N, C-alpha and C positions, 0 to 999 in steps of 0.2 A: 157539409162543411164543418160541423162540429164533430169532435171524435177523433178517433185514430185511424190510420189508414193500415191495412194488412200488413205492410213491411214495417211500420213501426211497431205493431203488435208483436211480430215476429222476433225485432231486435230487442225488445223489452223482455219478452219470454226467454231468449237465449242469454242476455245479461243476468236475468234473475236465474236461471239453471246454473250457469257458471258460477256465480256468488253463492247459492246454495250448496253445490258439490265442493266448492272449497270450504265453506264452513263445516259441513259434515265430515270432510277429511281431517280438518284441524280438531274437531271434536273426539273422532275415533282416535285419533294419535294421541290427544293428552288422556284419554280413558285408558289407553294401552300403557302409557308412562305411569299413570296411576298405580295400574294394577301391578307392574313390574317393580314398582318402588316401594308397595305394601308388601310384596312377595320378599324382597330384599329386607326389609325391615323385620318381617317374622323370622326369617332364617338367621338373621344377625342377632334379634334377641334370644332365640333358642339358643345359639352357638355361645353366645356370651353366658348364659346361665349355666349350660352344660360344662363350658371351660371353667368357670369359676369354681363350680361344684367339684367336679373331678380333680381339679389342682388340688383342692383343699383335701379331699380324700387320700390322694396319692401322697402329697407331701407330708401329712400327718399320720398316715398308716403305713402298713407293710404289705409287700407282695406276698400272697398266701400260695408260695410254691407246692405245698403239699396238695392242695385240691387240683392241680393240673396232671395230666396223666403222666405217670412214672415220674412225678416230682419234676417235670420239665415243661416249661412254657412252649407249646407249639412255635416253630420257627419256620418262615420268616416273621409270621403275625398269628395272634390268636384272634378269635371271633368274641372273647368275653374276657372281662377283667376281673380277677379274684383277689381280694384284699382282705386284710383285717383294717378296721378303722382304729383311731387312736384309742377307744377304749377296749379293743381286743374282740370286737364283734365281727362275724364273717359278713363281708359285702360282695354282692356278684352285680357286675354291671354288663349287659348284652342288649343285641338288637333282635328284635323279633316282630314280624309282620309290619315292619316301616316305623316302629317305635323304638326308642331308647329305654330300657327299662334298669330298674336297679331294685335289688332285694337286701334288704338290710334287717336282720333279725327274721321274723316271719311276714313281713310285709313288701308286697311289692308294688312300686310307683312308676309311673311313666316320666321321663326326664323330660321330654319333648312334646310339643302341644299338638293338637289335631291339626293345625295348619302346616305343620312342617312333617315331612316323610324322611326318614333315615334311609338312605340308599345303600351307603358302606358305613360301617364301624368295624375298624381293625385296631389290635392294639400289639405294639411291638415293646417286647421287654427284655431288657439286657441287663446282667447276663440271664441266659436260658434256665439255669440252674441256682439254686440258693448260693449266693457268694459269702455266705456266714459260715465258717466252720464251726466246730463244736464249741460251746461256750468257753471264753477265755482267750480266743484267737482273735485276730483282726482280720476285717474284711478284706477279701482279695478285690472287691470292685462294688461301688455304691449302686445299688438297683435304680436304673431310670426307666420310666414308662412314656412311650409315645402314642398319643391316640391321634388316628386319623378318622375324620369324621364327614361324609359327603351328605349333605340335606339338600333337599329339593322341597319348594313351596308346593303347597296343597290347596291353593286359593282358586281353582277353578280357571285358571289363565289358560288360554290357548298355548302362549308360551311357556315352556317349562323354566323355572328359574332355579338353577342349581349353584351351591356354594362348596367349596371343600376347605376343610379347617384342620389343622395339625398343631399339637401342641407337645412339647417334652418336658417331664418334669422328673428331677430326683427325689427318692423317697428319703426322708430323714430317718432311715431304718438302721438303728445301731444294734449289734449284740447285746 
């Protein structure tokens, strides 16, 4: 007389199973959304840092045409950026093993953090040869550097989060 019938127990178990399935599905979706958001945040933070620093180096420095093969930047793109900074020091920026690196003087530093992998780093420099004739002449063209950077989050997510960034900066290079 007291208690539940078999049908009432089955209905209660079914309702509980449906509710738990919905709750678990929502939880998994929120976790994926949080992982994707964290990955996009890591990419944006690394891209912002690289963009600001590269812009500063390029705008205040000069393209080191002499260190490229045959004094000519490989076309259509190069896989490294060779510059002189504002103090005349040689600077090299390149990608290796998924990290963007910078060599200034004798020290090498990683530009990107461990939570982001560099998939593609390309540099488009125009003109391909030094536009400044021998001292005293005027330049034929102001050098511009376009940096293309393809970053992928390294946060262990099943879904790979990838973003591409591109910026063009003119040097303030004068003879």
